[in-house]
N, C-alpha and C positions, 0 to 999 in steps of 0.2 A: 496498483496500483497501482492501468493504471494501469499492480499490479501492479501499480500498483502499485498499479501499480498487478495480474498470470503468477504463475507457481513459480519460483521458484525449480531450476535443478537441481538435484540432487546434488548434495556437495562432494569432490571428490578431490583428491588429493592432487594438492600445488593448484589448486584452478576454486575461485570464490562463484559461485552464480551471477549472473548478470541480466537476470531479469525475469520475468514471466516466460512469455515466449522469446521474446528478444530484450535486448539491453535496455533497461531502465523501461520497458513496452508499456508506460503507462497510459499512451491513449490509446485504446480499448474502443476503437468506433467514436460516432459521434454524439452529443452530450442526449440524452434524454428528450423526447420533446412532452411536456405533456398537455394535452385537448383536455379542453374543462369543461367536460362533460361528465355527468355522473350517470348509471343504470342502475335500476333497484333491484337487482340482487345476486344478478349469476357469476359466479367465478368463471376465469377465464375459460372457453369452451376444450374439452377432454382432459380438465384438469380432474386430479381422482377425489371422487364426490367426499370422499371420509375425513380430506384435509381444505376441503371450502369454507371459504368463512362466509355464512347467512349476513344481508344486508348491502350497503348501498355498497359501487365500486366507483371506481375510477379508470375511466381510460387515457392508456398510457404509451405513446410513439416511445418503445423502448429500441435497444442496437438491431433487433429482428423483429421489429413492427409493433403493432397492437397489443397491449394487455389488460386486461380487466385485475387490476388493483384494490383487493378488499382494503376500505377506509377503515374501517376498527380489526386489524389484524390479531388474530389471537395468539397463532403459532408459526411464527418465523424463525426461517433459517435460514443462513448465509452461506455463501462458498468459499470466500479468504475473509482474513483476519480484516480485512481494511471494508468489507460492506459490514461482518462484526460491529466495526468501529462507527457506521453509521447507525445501527439500531441500536447501539448503548447510547448515543449521542441525545437519539429520538426517542428513548424508554418505550420502544418498543419490545410485546414479551416476547423474548427469544427460546425458543426450543431445543434449538442445536446450530451449535458452531466450528468450524473447524480446530484444530490445532494451529502451532506457527508452520508456515509452508503450506497451510493447507491440508495437512493432514492427519489424520488421528494418530500416527505415527509418533508426532510430537505433541508436548504438550502445550495446554492454549498460551501465546506471546507474553514473554514477562511481564509488555507495557501494560498489558488488556486483562491478564488474568484475576486478579484479584474480583472484577467483574462480574465473573462467569460463575460465581458458585453455582450449581443444580442446573447448569446446562449442560447438555449433552455433548461431547466431544465426536465428531466426523470429521470421514475424509471427503472435503471436498475438490479444490481446484479445478484440474485436467484429468484429473483419473475418478471420479466421484464414488461413492458407494453406493450405487441406485436401490438396492435391497434396504440398504441402513435410513436411508432418505425416505423410502417411500412409509417403511414402516413405523415414522414417525409423524407420519400425516401432517406436513407444515400445511398453511392456508397463505403464505407470502415465502416465496426465496427471493433473495437481492444476491444477484449473478453481475459482479466485475471483470470475473475469470473468463469464461463461455464464449463473451462477444467481444469482436465478430467472427474470429477463424474458428469455433468448435460448435457449427450449426446444427447438425447432427444431435450433437451432446445437447443443446441448448433444447432444441424440441424433444430429446426427450427429460428431460427435465422437466420444461412445462405440460405434460402429461399427467406430471405427477401433482404439481401444484403452479397458481399463475406464477410466471418470474420476471421480477423488473431486473433486466438488463441494460447497463449502461455503464460508463467510465469513460473520466477521461484525469488529464493530470491536473485540474484546478479540484480540489476538495472540498472546497469551498459548492461549487455546481455539484460535485457528487452530491454530496449533503442534501442542497437543496431541492433537488431531482429525487431523492428519496421522500423528504419532508412533503412534498408536493402532492407527492402520490397517495401521501397516508394521511395527509391534512393537518401533518405540526410543522410547520412553518416554523412558529412563535419558538418552539425548541430547538428550529434548526439559526436561527437567530439567537439566541442565547448563546447555543454551542461555539458559533463561531466568534462572536464580540467576548467569550472567553478565550481562545484563541488567540486573537487578536489583543486581546490586554496583557497575554500572558511573553505574547513576541515583544511588546512593548517594553513589557518589564525586564526580558533579560538583552534587547538594545541601551538599555541605559545602563545596565549592568557593564555590558562589554563593548559600547561603539569605540570610548575614546582612545581605550585598550588599544584594537586592533582598526580603529581608522586608516585607511590607507596601505594597507599591508595585504597583501594576496592570499589567497585560499583557493585551496581545489581540494575534490574527491574523487578516488581512484581506486577500481575493481581490479585485485593483482587474479592475474592469469598465466598460467605456465610458461610462457615466454615473456613475460612483459606485465605492463598495466595498462588500463581504459580509463582515460580520464572521462570522469559524468559530464555530462552538457550542459549549460545554460537554464534547463528544461527540467535537470532533474530537482527532485526535492529539496536536498539538501544547499544543490547550489542555488537555488532559490530565496532556500530560509536567509545564506549566509548575507548573499548581496541586496535582496529586495527587506527583508526585514530587520539585520543584523547589520548593515551598512558596509562589508567588508567589499574587498575588492576582486575578483576572480579572476584569475589568474590568465593570462592570454591563450595558453591551451587548452582552456573551455569555452568550444566552438558553441557558436549560438544557432546557427546554421551548418546543417552537411553534417558529416558523420564525426563521432564521436574519435574523441584524437588518441591511437592507438601507439603505444612506446614500446618498444624489447628493452630489454637489462642495458645495452648498451648507448640505450640514450634518454636514460633514466635521469642524466643531467640537466636535461632539457624541463627536467620539473620544479624549479627553483623558486617555487612560493615558499611562504612564512607558515604557511599553516595544511597540513594536510587530514584529510578525513578518508577513515579505512570500513568500508561496510564488512562487518566477520556476521559468516554463517551458522545456525548451530547445525550440530552432527546430525544424523539421519533420525535417531530413535530419542534425541533427548537437548534439550537446548545449552549445553556444553557446547562453545563456538569449538570448531571445527580450524584450530592454527595451522594448518599442513601449507596452507600457500602462503600465513606471511612468515612462519620459519623459512620456507625457504629465499622468502625474498630477500627477509634479514640478512640471509648469507650471501649476496650481490652484493660485490664492492663497491660498486657506482653507489648503491643504496645509503651506504653510509656516510657520504661525502654532499647528501642533499641538505638546505641551509633547514629544513623545518625535522631533520631525524636531527642534526648536531646540534638545536636548541630544545629538543624535547619535544616538539610540538608535533607530534603524530600523533593521533586520537581515532581510535574504535570506536565503532556505534555499531548498534545491532541492526541486521542486516534488513528485516524485518522493516525498516522504517525508510528505506527507500521508496514506498508505494504510497502513493498519495492517498490520504484519510484524516478526519478529523484526530481522531485516535495517536495516526503515527505523525502528524506535526507537531505534537504539542508535546509528543515522549520525546521529539527530535529536540525541541525548544531545549527542552532541560536539558538534554544532553550536553547542546553547544553550554548553556548556561556554567555545565560543571566543568569542559575542559576549557573554556573560553577565557570564564569572568577571574 
């Protein structure tokens, strides 16, 4: 999300990655359009025969054009953890999935790891391990990462297996796109209903306490902060699901607000949410950027800092999916309840 939100750049000292290709670049092209036509048995032209599922397919128009998706896939491979979330929610048979940040160098993301026993961990993201993917012989690849920027990589992936490429900032739409392609709309409806029930429960718990108070999410950079916009997943949850008021620096259109360290006093929100990313080879959080921020004189004067209302959350959760929104709601319940 997405990508969802795309894979965050490797964490560096003093900087927290802002998104996959761009800051919170969850809108990875238009929504996949489903064509209500089924054919009788061949996987997408060019897909490796070893990984292609026999049986009916549904022709789907994804971010790069038509693809014949097997209606009953048996070996599903995902390119980013948010794609894995869709597969898990729809109870698709996963053969392989990437670790956190889209790489096999990382363990599976904490919020989903307990559901991935027996699944092979691979490198997907923007630098896929092609040989590894080919050896696993998937019959369907879910991809919200390579669209639409990396057409050449998408074409190469499509030679290995039918690839459903999709991605918007709306996790419901993403889930329903995949569900319609594989005929699991009922599972998608159940998953959406479960998340919405959780959101209502969290709102009931925290809404009265925070009604009328302002909130924002910020990304720490070497020379200041970037304020997440109103379309960011955390902003949507804070405002639309939990009823908080977004701080005026949370823009609704145009470029996101960037603040130098000399300007951070403008960020006088009542609560601040800060995504923190794992280090390059483990899930241990890279705290370099936060430590640098804490040393800035004006940071210590902010209302949220003085009130102890600066809260970290897993950077993987900035990207939109059925799994990340559920996990982020639980984190918000924990820190705001």
